[in-house]
C-alpha positions in Angstrom: 0.0 0.0 0.0 1.3 3.4 -1.0 1.9 5.6 2.0 0.5 9.1 2.0 3.1 11.8 1.8 2.6 14.2 4.7 1.8 17.7 3.5 4.3 20.5 4.3 2.9 22.7 7.0 1.5 26.0 5.9 4.0 28.8 6.7 2.8 30.9 9.6 3.2 34.5 8.8 3.3 37.0 11.6 0.2 39.2 11.8 0.6 42.6 10.1 -0.3 46.0 11.6 -3.1 47.7 9.7 -3.3 51.4 9.1 -5.8 53.8 7.4 -3.7 55.2 4.5 -6.4 57.3 2.9 -9.8 58.8 3.7 -12.5 60.4 1.6 -16.1 61.6 2.1 -18.9 63.0 0.2 -22.2 64.8 1.1 -24.9 65.8 -1.4 -25.0 69.5 -2.3 -28.6 70.0 -1.2 -28.7 71.7 2.3 -31.9 71.2 4.3 -32.1 73.7 7.1 -34.3 73.5 10.2 -36.3 76.4 8.7 -37.6 74.0 6.1 -39.1 71.8 8.8 -40.4 74.8 10.7 -42.2 75.9 7.5 -44.2 72.6 7.5 -47.3 73.3 9.8 -48.1 69.6 10.2 -44.8 69.0 12.0 -45.3 71.8 14.7 -41.6 72.2 15.2 -39.2 75.1 15.3 -35.5 75.7 14.6 -35.0 76.4 18.3 -36.7 73.2 19.3 -34.5 71.1 17.0 -31.2 72.8 17.9 -31.7 72.8 21.7 -32.7 69.1 21.8 -30.2 67.7 19.2 -27.6 70.3 18.2 -28.6 70.0 14.5 -28.9 73.1 12.3 -28.9 71.5 8.9 -28.4 68.3 7.0 -27.9 67.1 3.4 -30.4 65.3 1.3 -29.4 63.4 -1.8 -31.2 64.0 -5.1 -33.9 61.6 -6.2 -31.7 59.7 -8.6 -28.6 59.8 -6.3 -28.3 56.4 -4.6 -26.3 55.1 -1.7 -23.9 53.5 -4.2 -23.3 56.9 -5.9 -22.5 58.5 -2.5 -20.2 55.6 -1.7 -18.4 55.6 -5.0 -17.6 59.4 -4.8 -16.2 59.0 -1.2 -14.2 55.9 -2.4 -12.6 57.9 -5.3 -11.5 60.6 -2.9 -10.0 58.1 -0.5 -8.2 56.3 -3.3 -6.8 59.6 -4.6 -5.5 60.5 -1.2 -3.9 57.1 -0.7 -2.6 56.8 -4.3 -4.4 53.6 -4.8 -5.6 52.4 -8.2 -8.9 50.6 -8.7 -7.1 47.3 -9.8 -5.2 47.3 -6.5 -8.3 47.0 -4.3 -8.8 43.4 -3.0 -12.0 43.8 -1.0 -14.8 46.3 -0.7 -17.0 46.4 2.4 -20.0 48.8 2.5 -21.6 49.4 5.8 -25.2 50.7 5.3 -28.8 50.3 6.4 -30.0 52.0 3.2 -28.6 49.9 0.3 -29.7 50.6 -3.2 -31.7 47.4 -3.1 -31.9 44.2 -0.9 -29.6 42.5 -3.4 -27.2 42.6 -5.0 -25.0 44.2 -2.4 -24.2 47.9 -2.7 -20.5 47.0 -2.5 -20.9 45.2 -5.9 -22.4 48.3 -7.4 -19.6 50.4 -6.0 -17.1 48.0 -7.4 -18.5 48.6 -10.9 -18.6 52.3 -10.5 -15.0 52.7 -9.4 -13.6 50.0 -11.8 -12.2 47.8 -9.0 -12.9 44.6 -11.1 -10.8 42.2 -9.0 -12.2 43.1 -5.6 -14.4 40.8 -3.5 -17.5 42.6 -2.3 -20.1 42.5 0.5 -22.3 44.7 2.6 -22.4 44.8 6.4 -25.3 46.0 8.4 -24.8 47.2 12.0 -26.6 50.6 11.6 -24.7 53.5 13.1 -21.9 51.3 14.3 -21.5 49.8 10.8 -18.3 51.6 9.8 -16.4 50.6 12.9 -17.7 47.0 12.5 -16.6 47.0 8.9 -13.2 48.6 9.8 -12.5 45.7 12.2 -13.6 43.1 9.6 -11.5 44.7 6.9 -8.4 45.0 9.0 -8.5 41.2 9.9 -8.1 40.4 6.2 -5.0 42.6 6.0 -3.5 41.4 9.3 -3.9 37.8 8.2 -2.1 38.4 4.8 -5.3 37.4 3.0 -5.6 40.8 1.2 -3.3 43.8 0.9 -5.7 46.6 0.2 -9.2 46.9 1.6 -11.7 49.7 0.9 -14.2 50.3 3.8 -17.2 52.6 3.3 -20.0 53.8 5.5 -22.8 55.3 3.4 -26.5 56.2 3.8 -29.4 57.7 2.0 -31.6 58.1 5.1 -33.8 60.6 3.4 -35.3 57.6 1.6 -36.6 56.0 4.8 -37.5 58.9 7.1 -41.2 59.7 7.7 -41.7 63.3 6.9 -44.9 63.2 9.0 -43.0 62.2 12.1 -41.4 65.3 13.7 -39.5 63.2 16.3 -37.4 61.5 13.6 -37.5 63.4 10.3 -35.4 66.3 11.6 -32.6 64.0 12.8 -31.2 62.3 9.8 -29.2 63.2 6.6 -27.3 61.6 3.7 -23.6 61.1 3.0 -20.7 58.7 2.7 -17.2 58.2 4.1 -14.5 55.8 3.1 -11.1 54.6 4.3 -8.3 52.6 2.6 -6.7 49.9 4.8 -3.1 48.7 4.3 0.0 47.6 6.1 2.3 50.6 5.9 5.4 48.4 6.2 7.2 51.1 8.3 6.5 49.6 11.7 3.7 52.0 12.5 0.9 50.7 14.7 -2.3 51.8 13.0 -5.4 50.2 14.4 -4.6 49.3 18.1 -7.9 47.8 19.2 -11.6 47.6 18.3 -14.4 46.8 20.8 -17.7 45.6 19.5 -21.0 44.6 21.1 -24.7 44.3 20.8 -27.9 43.8 22.8 -30.8 42.5 20.7 -33.2 42.8 23.7 -33.8 46.4 22.7 -33.9 45.9 18.9 -37.6 47.0 18.8 -36.8 50.5 19.9 -35.2 51.6 16.6 -36.2 49.9 13.4 -37.7 49.9 9.9 -40.4 47.2 10.2 -41.3 46.9 6.5 -39.4 45.5 3.5 -38.0 42.3 5.0 -39.4 38.8 5.2 -41.5 39.7 8.2 -43.4 42.5 6.5 -42.7 42.3 2.7 -44.0 45.2 0.7 -47.8 45.1 0.2 -50.5 47.8 0.0 -51.2 47.2 3.6 -47.6 47.6 4.7 -47.3 50.8 2.7 -50.6 52.2 4.1 -49.4 51.4 7.6 -46.1 53.4 6.9 -44.0 50.4 7.8 -41.3 51.3 5.3 -40.2 54.3 7.3 -37.8 54.5 10.3 -39.4 54.1 13.7 -37.7 55.2 16.9 -38.5 55.4 20.6 -36.4 58.5 21.2 -36.1 58.7 25.0 -35.3 55.0 25.4 -32.8 55.1 22.5 -31.1 58.1 24.1 -30.6 56.3 27.4 -29.2 53.2 25.8 -26.9 55.2 23.6 -25.3 57.2 26.5 -24.7 54.0 28.4 -23.3 52.0 25.5 -21.0 54.7 24.1 -19.6 55.5 27.5 -18.9 51.8 28.1 -17.4 51.2 24.7 -15.1 54.2 24.9 -13.9 53.3 28.3 -13.3 49.7 27.3 -11.2 50.7 24.3 -9.0 53.0 26.4 -8.5 50.3 29.0 -7.5 47.7 26.5 -4.7 50.0 25.3 -3.8 51.1 28.8 -4.7 54.7 27.9 -6.7 57.5 29.5 -8.6 60.4 27.9 -5.5 62.6 28.5 -3.6 60.4 25.9 -6.2 60.9 23.1 -5.5 63.7 20.6 -9.0 63.5 19.2 -12.3 61.7 19.9 -14.6 61.1 16.9 -18.0 60.0 18.2 -21.1 59.0 16.2 -22.9 62.2 15.4 -26.4 61.5 16.7 -27.1 64.0 19.5 -25.0 66.7 21.1 -26.1 65.7 24.6 -24.9 62.1 24.0 -21.5 63.5 22.8 -21.2 65.7 25.8 -22.0 62.8 28.1 -19.2 60.7 26.5 -16.7 63.5 26.8 -17.4 63.8 30.5 -17.1 60.1 31.1 -13.7 59.7 29.4 -12.5 63.1 30.7 -11.7 64.6 27.3 -12.1 68.4 26.9 -14.5 69.7 24.3 -11.7 71.0 22.0 -10.6 67.4 21.5 -14.1 66.1 20.5 -14.8 66.4 16.8 -18.4 67.5 16.1 -20.0 68.1 12.7 -23.5 67.1 13.8 -24.7 70.7 13.4 -24.0 70.5 9.6 -25.0 67.0 8.7 -27.3 65.5 11.3 -27.2 61.8 11.9 -25.9 60.0 8.9 -25.8 56.6 10.6 -22.9 54.4 9.2 -21.5 57.4 7.3 -21.2 59.6 10.5 -17.8 58.4 11.8 -16.0 58.2 8.5 -17.2 61.6 7.3 -16.0 63.1 10.5 -12.7 61.2 10.3 -12.0 62.4 6.8 -12.8 66.0 7.7 -10.6 65.9 10.8 -7.7 64.3 8.9 -7.9 66.8 6.0 -8.2 69.8 8.3 -5.1 69.0 10.3 -7.0 68.0 13.5 -5.1 64.7 13.3 -1.4 64.5 12.9 1.0 61.6 12.4 1.4 59.6 15.6 -1.7 61.0 17.2 -4.0 58.6 19.1 -7.6 58.8 17.9 -10.7 57.3 19.6 -13.8 56.5 17.5 -17.1 55.5 19.2 -20.5 54.6 17.8 -23.9 53.2 18.8 -26.7 52.1 16.6 -29.9 50.1 16.0 -29.8 46.5 17.1 -28.6 47.7 19.5 -25.0 47.7 18.4 -22.0 49.6 19.7 -18.3 49.8 18.8 -15.2 51.7 19.6 -11.7 51.9 18.0 -8.3 53.3 19.0 -6.0 54.2 16.1 -2.5 55.6 16.1 -2.5 57.9 13.1 
C-alpha cells in the first residue's frame, strides 16, 4: 500500500499591523435647514426646538436619482486619490449601510463597478450607526492575516429615503452622506489600528427599526398604508441606551490600550445628538476642544457619520502623524463599537 506523503505545514506569517492610509467623504449638495421643517405646519416644530434638543442646524439630502452606491463611489474615489491607490489594487470592498440601493445585489458590488475595481471581492455589512467601525474591524482582519493587501471600507447612507416626513420626532434628525477609508499595512513599523471593541444587545432591537421591507413585512398595499417602510424610533429610550453603550465602549477601548482620555488627541463620536456626545466627553474626561463635532451641519448620517468626521478631521489637520484617535459609535440593534488608532 502506498503511503500518503505528509503535507508540508503552511508557513505561519506573523500578523501585520493595519493602518488607514487614505480617507474620503462626500455629502450631497442640497442643504436642508431647520427652517424647512419649521415651514411645515403639520410638524409643529421650530429651529430652536431642534437645535436645543439635538444640536442639529442643517443636514444634506441626496437627489432623487442619487443612490447610496453613488455617494459611496464618490467617497471611495476621494479616499483612493489621497492614498494613491488604483482601482485594480483593491482586493476587497465592504460597504456598511442600512439603506442599500436594493436588498440584493450588495451595494458593494455596485460600487465595485462604478469605481472600476474589477478584481475586488465585495459584500455589505449591516450594524446601523456602528457599521463603519464593525466594517473597519472586519477589513483589518483580512490585511492582518495576509489574505488581502488593500481593503476599501465605506460607510454610506441615504436616510432621506426611509424617514417619515410626517413624524417630527425622527424626520429632523437624519441626513445623507458617505465616508471611506483605505486599509493597508504601511510596512514602516507604524501601529495603525490598536484595538476595536464591538458589542450588541438584541433585547432592545424593537426601539429603533424599519419594520417593512423584509421577510416579516414584505411590501404590500397594507404595509405601505401602515407606513411600515419608514424608520421608527422610541427616542427617549434610545437616548438612554446610547449614552450607556457609548460610554462603556469608549472606556473599554481605552482600558485595552492602557490609555486615558489625556492620551487621546481627538475623539470622533457617532454624530447623533450633542447631549450624547457631551456625556461621552465627561465620562472619558476629554475636553470639548478634543471632540470632533459636525452634527450641526450633517445631522445623523448613521454608518456614514464616523468616516465623514474622520475624513474632515484628517484633511483639516486636526489629526497628525502619531496621534491617538478614539472613535465610538452606537446604533440600532442595539450595536456599539469603539476603536483606537495611532495615526
